[in-house]
DRENTI-372813 format. One line per 10 residues: number of its first residue (from 1); their letters; for each residue x, z, y of C-alpha. Coordinates in nm, 2 decimals. Each point is the difference from the previous one (the first is absolute). Example, Ala and Ser with C-alpha at 12.3 -4.5 7.8 and 13.67 -1.06 7.14 Angstrom:
<mises>
1) as) 1.23 0.78 -0.45 ~ 0.14 -0.07 0.34
</mises>
This chain:
<mises>
1) xxxxxxxxxx) 0.03 0.01 0.02 ~ 0.26 0.08 0.22 ~ 0.18 -0.32 -0.09 ~ -0.32 -0.20 0.10 ~ -0.08 0.21 0.34 ~ 0.38 -0.10 0.09 ~ -0.03 -0.36 -0.09 ~ -0.33 -0.05 0.20 ~ 0.18 0.20 0.28 ~ 0.26 -0.27 0.02
11) xxxxxxxxxx) -0.23 -0.28 -0.03 ~ -0.21 0.15 0.29 ~ 0.32 0.08 0.20 ~ 0.13 -0.40 -0.04 ~ -0.33 -0.12 0.05 ~ -0.07 0.20 0.34 ~ 0.37 -0.10 0.10 ~ -0.07 -0.39 -0.07 ~ -0.34 0.03 0.17 ~ 0.16 0.18 0.33
21) xxxxxxxxxx) 0.29 -0.28 -0.01 ~ -0.23 -0.31 -0.01 ~ -0.30 0.18 0.17 ~ 0.01 -0.30 0.29 ~ -0.01 -0.27 -0.27 ~ -0.28 0.16 -0.21 ~ -0.18 0.03 0.34 ~ 0.02 -0.38 0.08 ~ -0.07 -0.10 -0.37 ~ -0.32 0.23 0.00
31) xxxxxxxxxx) -0.13 -0.13 0.33 ~ 0.06 -0.39 -0.09 ~ -0.20 0.06 -0.35 ~ -0.27 0.21 0.15 ~ -0.09 -0.28 0.25 ~ 0.07 -0.27 -0.24 ~ -0.36 -0.02 -0.11 ~ -0.12 0.01 0.38 ~ 0.25 -0.33 0.01 ~ -0.12 -0.18 -0.28
41) xxxxxxxxxx) -0.33 0.06 0.07 ~ 0.02 -0.13 0.37 ~ 0.16 -0.30 -0.17 ~ -0.30 -0.02 -0.25 ~ -0.23 0.00 0.31 ~ 0.18 -0.26 0.22 ~ 0.05 -0.25 -0.30 ~ -0.35 0.05 -0.13 ~ -0.18 0.04 0.32 ~ -0.30 -0.23 -0.12
51) xxxxxxxxxx) -0.04 0.15 -0.34 ~ -0.02 0.36 0.14 ~ -0.26 -0.10 0.27 ~ -0.23 -0.14 -0.28 ~ 0.05 0.30 -0.24 ~ -0.06 0.23 0.30 ~ -0.31 -0.17 0.12 ~ -0.15 -0.11 -0.36 ~ 0.06 0.32 -0.17 ~ 0.05 0.24 0.23
61) xxxxxxxxxx) -0.27 -0.08 0.25 ~ 0.23 -0.02 0.31 ~ -0.11 -0.26 0.30 ~ 0.19 -0.30 0.07 ~ 0.16 0.18 0.32 ~ 0.05 0.34 -0.13 ~ 0.19 -0.13 -0.30 ~ 0.24 -0.16 0.23 ~ 0.02 0.32 0.20 ~ 0.07 0.20 -0.31
71) xxxxxxxxxx) 0.28 -0.21 -0.15 ~ 0.17 -0.02 0.32 ~ -0.04 0.36 0.04 ~ 0.17 0.08 -0.31 ~ 0.27 -0.30 0.03 ~ 0.11 0.16 0.35 ~ -0.01 0.34 -0.15 ~ 0.17 -0.05 -0.30 ~ 0.31 -0.19 0.14 ~ 0.04 0.23 0.31
81) xxxxxxxxxx) -0.04 0.29 -0.19 ~ 0.27 -0.14 -0.25 ~ 0.25 -0.08 0.29 ~ -0.06 0.36 0.16 ~ 0.07 0.17 -0.34 ~ 0.31 -0.22 -0.09 ~ 0.16 0.08 0.33 ~ -0.13 0.33 0.04 ~ -0.12 -0.08 0.35 ~ -0.33 0.22 0.08
91) xxxxxxxxxx) -0.05 0.10 -0.37 ~ -0.28 0.17 0.11 ~ -0.18 -0.36 0.12 ~ 0.09 -0.17 -0.31 ~ -0.16 0.29 -0.24 ~ -0.32 -0.02 0.22 ~ 0.01 -0.39 -0.03 ~ 0.08 -0.02 -0.38 ~ -0.25 0.29 -0.07 ~ -0.27 -0.18 0.18
101) xxxxxxxxxx) 0.09 -0.30 -0.19 ~ -0.03 0.15 -0.34 ~ -0.32 0.18 0.09 ~ -0.22 -0.31 0.13 ~ 0.13 -0.20 -0.28 ~ -0.14 0.24 -0.26 ~ -0.35 -0.04 0.19 ~ 0.03 -0.35 0.08 ~ 0.11 -0.12 -0.32 ~ -0.23 0.24 -0.20
111) xxxxxxxxxx) 0.30 0.18 -0.19 ~ -0.15 0.32 0.01 ~ -0.23 -0.19 -0.32 ~ 0.29 -0.01 -0.21 ~ 0.18 0.34 -0.10 ~ 0.34 -0.16 -0.04 ~ 0.01 -0.21 0.31 ~ -0.12 0.34 0.18 ~ 0.26 0.23 -0.15 ~ 0.27 -0.23 0.09
121) xxxxxxxxxx) -0.10 -0.06 0.35 ~ -0.04 0.41 0.03 ~ 0.35 0.04 -0.12 ~ 0.12 -0.28 0.23 ~ -0.10 0.24 0.29 ~ 0.18 0.25 -0.15 ~ 0.33 -0.20 0.03 ~ -0.11 -0.09 0.34 ~ -0.01 0.38 0.11 ~ 0.34 0.05 -0.11
131) xxxxxxxxxx) 0.14 -0.20 0.25 ~ -0.12 0.29 0.24 ~ 0.18 0.27 -0.22 ~ 0.30 -0.19 0.06 ~ -0.06 -0.05 0.35 ~ 0.11 0.22 0.31 ~ -0.27 0.24 -0.02 ~ 0.21 0.29 0.02 ~ -0.15 0.28 0.27 ~ 0.04 -0.07 0.37
141) xxxxxxxxxx) -0.03 0.24 0.31 ~ -0.33 -0.07 0.19 ~ 0.14 0.17 0.35 ~ 0.38 -0.06 0.06 ~ 0.04 0.38 0.13 ~ -0.18 0.16 -0.30 ~ 0.18 -0.10 -0.30 ~ -0.19 0.23 -0.22 ~ -0.34 -0.19 0.05 ~ 0.09 -0.30 -0.23
151) xxxxxxxxxx) -0.27 -0.27 -0.15 ~ -0.08 0.02 -0.39 ~ 0.20 -0.18 -0.23 ~ -0.18 -0.25 -0.14 ~ 0.24 -0.15 -0.28 ~ -0.06 0.25 -0.31 ~ -0.38 -0.08 0.04 ~ 0.08 -0.39 -0.03 ~ 0.22 0.09 -0.27 ~ -0.24 0.23 -0.19
161) xxxxxxxxxx) -0.33 -0.25 0.04 ~ 0.28 -0.30 -0.07 ~ 0.10 0.15 -0.33 ~ -0.35 0.06 -0.11 ~ -0.14 -0.36 0.11 ~ 0.28 -0.15 -0.18 ~ -0.02 0.12 -0.33 ~ -0.36 -0.12 -0.04 ~ 0.12 -0.35 -0.11 ~ 0.05 0.19 -0.34
171) xxxxxxxxxx) -0.38 0.08 0.01 ~ -0.07 -0.41 -0.02 ~ 0.21 -0.02 -0.32 ~ -0.23 0.27 -0.15 ~ -0.36 -0.16 0.13 ~ 0.09 -0.38 -0.09 ~ 0.04 -0.13 -0.34 ~ -0.03 0.13 -0.35 ~ 0.12 0.31 -0.10 ~ 0.30 0.00 -0.27
181) xxxxxxxxxx) 0.24 0.26 -0.14 ~ 0.28 -0.15 0.21 ~ -0.24 -0.02 0.32 ~ -0.09 0.39 -0.09 ~ 0.34 0.12 0.00 ~ 0.13 -0.19 0.32 ~ -0.31 0.15 0.17 ~ 0.11 0.33 -0.11 ~ 0.37 -0.04 0.12 ~ -0.15 -0.18 0.32
191) xxxxxxxxxx) -0.23 0.31 0.08 ~ 0.31 0.25 -0.07 ~ 0.21 -0.21 0.25 ~ -0.29 -0.04 0.24 ~ -0.05 0.36 0.03 ~ 0.36 0.07 0.04 ~ 0.01 -0.26 0.31 ~ -0.34 0.14 0.11 ~ 0.16 0.38 0.02 ~ 0.32 -0.11 0.08
201) xxxxxxxxxx) 0.20 0.16 -0.29 ~ 0.29 -0.20 -0.06 ~ -0.16 -0.26 0.19 ~ 0.25 -0.23 0.05 ~ 0.11 -0.05 -0.37 ~ -0.39 0.00 -0.10 ~ -0.02 -0.28 0.27 ~ 0.29 -0.19 -0.13 ~ -0.14 0.00 -0.37 ~ -0.34 -0.11 0.15
211) xxxxxxxxxx) 0.18 -0.29 0.20 ~ 0.21 -0.14 -0.30 ~ -0.31 0.01 -0.21 ~ -0.17 -0.17 0.27 ~ 0.26 -0.24 0.08 ~ 0.05 -0.12 -0.38 ~ -0.39 -0.02 -0.08 ~ -0.03 -0.20 0.30 ~ 0.25 -0.27 -0.11 ~ -0.12 -0.02 -0.36
221) xxxxxxxxxx) -0.36 0.00 0.04 ~ -0.05 -0.16 0.36 ~ 0.27 -0.29 -0.06 ~ -0.22 -0.25 0.23 ~ 0.33 -0.25 0.04 ~ -0.03 -0.07 -0.37 ~ -0.41 -0.13 0.05 ~ -0.01 -0.36 0.08 ~ -0.32 -0.12 -0.15 ~ -0.26 0.19 0.15
231) xxxxxxxxxx) 0.03 0.04 0.40 ~ -0.27 0.25 0.01 ~ 0.16 0.24 -0.27 ~ 0.35 -0.04 0.18 ~ -0.15 0.11 0.33 ~ -0.17 0.27 -0.17 ~ 0.31 0.13 -0.17 ~ 0.21 -0.05 0.32 ~ -0.24 0.24 0.20 ~ 0.04 0.24 -0.26
241) xxxxxxxxxx) 0.38 -0.02 -0.02 ~ 0.06 0.06 0.39 ~ -0.30 0.28 0.03 ~ 0.22 0.21 -0.28 ~ 0.35 -0.12 0.15 ~ -0.17 0.16 0.32 ~ -0.06 0.33 -0.16 ~ 0.36 -0.04 -0.17 ~ 0.12 0.02 0.35 ~ -0.21 0.30 0.09
251) xxxxxxxxxx) 0.17 0.22 -0.29 ~ 0.34 -0.14 0.11 ~ -0.07 0.13 0.37 ~ -0.10 0.33 -0.17 ~ 0.32 0.01 -0.16 ~ 0.16 -0.07 0.31 ~ -0.13 0.25 0.22 ~ -0.12 0.29 -0.27 ~ -0.33 0.15 -0.06 ~ -0.01 0.17 0.33
261) xxxxxxxxxx) -0.09 0.38 0.10 ~ -0.32 0.04 -0.22 ~ 0.17 -0.01 -0.31 ~ 0.16 0.22 -0.28 ~ 0.33 -0.15 0.06 ~ 0.01 0.09 0.39 ~ -0.13 0.35 -0.11 ~ 0.30 0.05 -0.24 ~ 0.24 -0.09 0.27 ~ -0.11 0.30 0.20
271) x) 0.08 0.24 -0.27
</mises>
């Protein structure tokens, strides 16, 4: 038991050292992957503008002018929000824009009617909130002459809600498809790792495991580049691929920033 604990401690130290050393790189990669779904979706809207209009008007009941406004608004929000997120310029505006784009698409395209799509989009919201947990949200003095009067540091709240929403993606694996022994085992492992992320216990290591699982799952199951016969299937699988890739970016940001103040890991540091 002592040998196992010492080995675990050495692994934790090396992992923590590596994350600190490459924190800037992981932050950039995390942000880019997080907005990859929005960039791909923007490209789809631009290249399939007429098809998107027909779908909204025929199946979602949009009026002709409203459908144009809806697509144009989402295109602008996603492009501008993605650029702001990657460059770290006005991160809070990037979060507002991307958050609005996700919510309006959930209702505009009726994604709340399908659990897998709904949970994936909610999980993406968690990744977006992780941008604020990384940003400069430290307490600031409200009055220059009264340094003891400070604003509330909101970053721990964003990190907490971001962690909770991020792990909802694993719920989509449980509620979709047929149940099997392998799926049941995977759901159990995913549940344990999800709980560790939510409460912030060994959060970086559980996030790393979930990130690795999601990335491998995505490459194997959503390999849209190998689908050439059916354009509709290719677009559908491609959409899934970039959504999960975006959530992987959220977990990378969690690795970069840590679980925040409201976590078991942070409380243990104080004792």
